[in-house]
N, C-alpha and C positions, 0 to 999 in steps of 0.2 A: 556257462557253455550252452550253446544250442546244439540239439541233437535231433535228427529226424530219421524216421523208419517209413520208408515208401513201398508199398506192395501193389503189383498189378498182375493178375492172373487171367489169361485169356482161354485157357482149358483146350488149347489147339488139340484137334483129332478125336475129340469126345463129342457126344451128342449134346453137351452143355456148353459148346464153344461160344465164345463171346467175341466181339470186335472192338478193339480200342482200349481195353483195360491197360495193356502194358504201355501203350503210347501216353495215355493219360498220366500213368505212374512215372514215365520217363520225364514228362513235362514239369510235374510237381518236383521231381527230384532237381532238375535244372534250376527252377525257381528258387528252391531252398538253398541249393548250393551256390549260385552265381548271384541272384538278385538278392536274397536275404542273408547271404553270407553266413550260413550255418557252418559250424565248426566241423560236425561230422553228420554225413547223411549216407545212409544205406538203402540201396535199391534192391529189392527182391521181386523176382518173376518166376513164371513157371518154366521160363526157358534158361534160367541162370543155372550155374553150378555151385556146388559146395554149399557153404552155409548161407549163401544168398539165394539158393533156390526155394521158392515159395511152398514148402510142405508145411503140414501142420507143425510138426516139431521144430522146424526152423523157424516158423513164425513166432511161436511161443518163446523159443530160445532167444530170439533177437529181442523181442519185447521185454523179456526178463533181464537181459543184459542191459538195454536201454535204461531201464527203470532203476535197476540196481546199482548202476553206476552214477546215477543222477545225485546231486548235491542241491542244498538250499539255493534258491535263485536261478537254478538251471531251467532252461525251456525245453520241453519235449514235444515233438510233433509226430502224429501218426497218421498216414492216409492209406486207404485200402481202396482198390478198384477191382471188383470181381463179383461173384454172386453174393447176395444177400437176402434176407427174409425178415418177417416179423413173426413172432410167436406170441399167442395169448397166454398170459400168466394170471393167476388169481392169488396174490399173496395174502389177502385177508377178506373176510366178508364185506361185502358191498364195495369192494375197491378192485378194480380190474385195470390191468395195464398191459401195454404191448412192449415188448423187449425187441430192440434191433439186433440182428446178430448177423456175423460173417457165415458164410457157407463155404467150406472147402471140400468140393467133391461131395456135396449134398450133406456133409457133416458139419454140425455146428461147432464153430472154432472158438469164438470170443464174444462176449457180450459187449455191445458198443455203448448203447444208452438206454434209457427208459423213457418212454412216452406215455405219459398217464392219459386216460380217457376221462 
């Protein structure tokens, strides 16, 4: 089964407002659903309602549901368009790394990847 979770947050009406994140997410959603024939695709935005509203709890809940229902051989796709940053971490002496993270209202939500220096 091919499952996708697509998130776009513009932060409308805030001092952190972005342009185009929801539009980008909608385009990725349509690509997965119609061009790549994904079996299940969920679109979350700041303007959605219910479980598809892009809040910290809903984002984490949808990721957990997607991962926990996956079986061997399934394909999972996750897309996020919104605020992000990098934070410097020092996991061991002489080894420094930067960690890409998502920011949801300036609160770190999820670690995306490691970028080693």
